[in-house]
C-alpha positions as CSV (number, residue, x, y, z in Angstrom):
1,M,-37.9,-50.9,-30.8
2,E,-40.0,-53.7,-31.6
3,Y,-43.8,-53.5,-33.0
4,G,-46.5,-55.8,-32.3
5,N,-46.0,-56.9,-29.0
6,L,-46.8,-54.7,-25.8
7,A,-45.4,-57.0,-23.3
8,I,-42.0,-55.9,-21.6
9,D,-39.1,-57.5,-22.9
10,E,-37.2,-59.1,-19.9
11,S,-34.3,-59.2,-21.6
12,Y,-34.1,-55.3,-22.6
13,D,-31.7,-53.3,-20.2
14,Y,-34.2,-50.1,-19.6
15,R,-31.3,-48.7,-17.3
16,H,-29.1,-48.5,-20.3
17,E,-31.4,-46.5,-22.1
18,R,-31.7,-44.2,-19.0
19,R,-28.2,-43.7,-18.7
20,R,-28.0,-42.9,-22.4
21,K,-30.7,-40.6,-22.3
22,K,-29.0,-38.7,-19.1
23,Q,-25.7,-38.7,-21.0
24,D,-27.5,-37.1,-24.0
25,N,-28.9,-34.7,-21.5
26,N,-25.6,-33.9,-20.1
27,K,-24.0,-33.3,-23.4
28,K,-26.8,-31.0,-24.2
29,S,-26.6,-29.1,-20.9
30,K,-22.8,-29.1,-21.4
31,R,-23.2,-27.4,-25.0
32,N,-25.7,-25.0,-23.4
33,Q,-23.1,-23.9,-20.7
34,E,-20.4,-23.6,-23.2
35,Q,-22.7,-21.7,-25.2
36,M,-23.6,-19.4,-22.4
37,L,-20.0,-19.0,-21.4
38,N,-19.0,-18.0,-25.0
39,R,-22.0,-15.5,-25.1
40,K,-20.8,-14.0,-21.7
41,K,-17.1,-13.7,-23.1
42,N,-18.2,-12.2,-26.3
43,I,-20.6,-9.6,-24.4
44,R,-17.6,-8.9,-22.3
45,R,-15.3,-8.3,-25.4
46,I,-17.8,-6.2,-26.8
47,I,-18.2,-4.1,-24.0
48,A,-14.2,-3.8,-23.7
49,V,-14.1,-2.7,-27.3
50,V,-16.7,-0.1,-26.6
51,A,-15.0,1.3,-23.7
52,M,-11.9,1.6,-25.4
53,S,-13.4,3.2,-28.5
54,L,-15.2,5.9,-26.0
55,S,-11.5,6.6,-24.1
56,A,-10.0,6.9,-27.6
57,G,-12.5,9.2,-28.9
58,F,-12.4,11.3,-25.5
59,M,-8.6,11.3,-25.9
60,I,-8.7,12.4,-29.5
61,S,-11.1,15.2,-28.8
62,E,-9.4,16.6,-25.7
63,F,-6.0,16.4,-28.2
64,V,-8.2,18.5,-30.9
65,T,-9.5,21.0,-28.1
66,V,-5.8,21.3,-26.9
67,H,-4.4,21.8,-30.5
68,E,-7.3,24.5,-31.4
69,T,-6.4,26.3,-28.1
70,R,-2.8,26.4,-29.2
71,Q,-3.9,27.6,-32.4
72,Q,-6.0,30.4,-31.0
73,L,-3.2,31.4,-28.5
74,A,-0.5,31.6,-31.3
75,A,-2.9,33.9,-33.4
76,L,-3.4,36.0,-30.3
77,N,0.1,36.4,-29.8
78,K,0.7,37.2,-33.3
79,E,-1.7,39.8,-33.0
80,L,-0.5,41.3,-29.7
81,S,3.0,41.4,-31.1
82,E,1.7,43.3,-34.2
83,Q,-0.2,45.7,-31.8
84,E,2.7,46.4,-30.0
85,A,4.7,47.0,-33.0
86,V,2.0,49.5,-34.0
87,T,2.0,51.3,-30.6
88,S,5.8,51.5,-30.7
89,Q,5.6,53.3,-34.0
90,K,3.0,55.7,-32.6
91,V,5.1,56.3,-29.7
92,F,8.0,57.0,-31.9
93,E,6.0,59.2,-34.2
94,L,4.6,61.1,-31.1
95,E,8.2,61.6,-29.6
96,Q,9.2,63.0,-32.9
97,S,6.4,65.4,-33.1
98,I,7.3,66.9,-29.9
99,D,9.4,69.7,-30.4
100,L,11.0,70.9,-26.9
101,D,12.2,74.2,-28.0
102,E,8.7,75.1,-29.3
103,I,7.3,74.1,-26.0
104,E,10.0,76.2,-24.3
105,R,9.2,79.1,-26.5
106,I,5.6,78.9,-25.8
107,A,6.2,78.5,-21.9
108,T,8.6,81.8,-21.6
109,T,6.6,83.9,-24.3
110,R,2.7,83.1,-23.8
111,L,2.7,81.7,-20.3
112,G,5.3,84.1,-18.8
113,M,7.4,81.0,-17.3
114,Q,11.2,80.9,-16.7
115,R,13.8,78.5,-16.1
116,P,14.7,78.2,-12.2
117,Q,18.2,79.7,-11.2
118,S,20.9,77.8,-9.3
119,H,19.9,78.8,-6.0
120,Q,16.4,78.1,-6.1
121,V,15.0,75.0,-4.8
122,I,11.9,73.0,-6.6
123,Y,9.4,71.0,-4.7
124,V,7.3,68.5,-6.6
125,N,4.0,67.2,-4.6
126,V,3.6,63.3,-5.1
127,K,0.1,61.9,-4.4
128,S,0.6,59.2,-1.6
129,E,-1.5,56.8,-3.8
130,D,1.2,56.7,-6.3
131,V,3.9,55.6,-3.9
132,T,4.7,52.2,-2.9
133,E,6.6,51.1,0.2
134,T,8.1,48.0,0.4
135,T,10.4,46.5,3.4
136,A,13.0,44.0,3.0
137,G,10.8,41.8,5.6
138,D,8.1,41.7,2.8
139,V,10.4,40.7,-0.1
140,E,12.3,38.4,1.6
141,G,10.2,36.9,4.6
142,V,9.9,33.1,5.4
143,G,6.1,33.3,4.2
144,N,6.9,34.6,0.7
145,S,9.7,32.1,0.3
146,L,7.3,29.3,1.3
147,A,4.5,30.6,-1.1
148,A,7.2,30.9,-3.8
149,F,8.2,27.2,-3.4
150,F,4.7,26.0,-3.4
151,K,3.7,28.2,-6.3
152,S,6.9,26.8,-8.3
153,A,6.0,23.3,-7.3
154,G,2.4,23.4,-8.3
155,S,3.4,24.8,-11.7
156,H,5.9,22.0,-12.2
157,I,3.3,19.5,-11.2
158,V,0.7,21.1,-13.9
159,D,3.4,21.0,-16.5
160,F,4.1,17.6,-15.7
161,F,0.4,16.3,-16.1
162,S,-0.2,18.8,-19.1
163,I,-0.7,17.0,-22.6
164,E,1.7,18.3,-25.1
């Protein structure tokens, strides 16, 4: 630029200056576009990292829940086996405490009962509620076979997708 003279210099190429300004503007807009693309890429990366972190946290919490449930199941199974042992011991003690000779003595002396003789017939009445009738068709029918197949297939599918 020249100072002092306001006349338009004919030899100066104003078009070159305009081109240079356009090129500068194009360079600035390209830089701005690149910066916007980089920002978008960074935002996408951050979103991907957050999504992966959330899914990993969810998976870890599910594994912890499964592990805690298995521990509770093991504790309950242990308690069940202990209670079964106590029950078995109590049944044994009860069986040992019953004296069949004493029961027979009380039945014959105090209640006046006597053993049946060989020519006597003894009838026992059983309530109909205590009897279960099952026919071969119920056990071996096609419907039961299909139901067993689907039940088995369902349990295999659940086992396949279960977390171990």
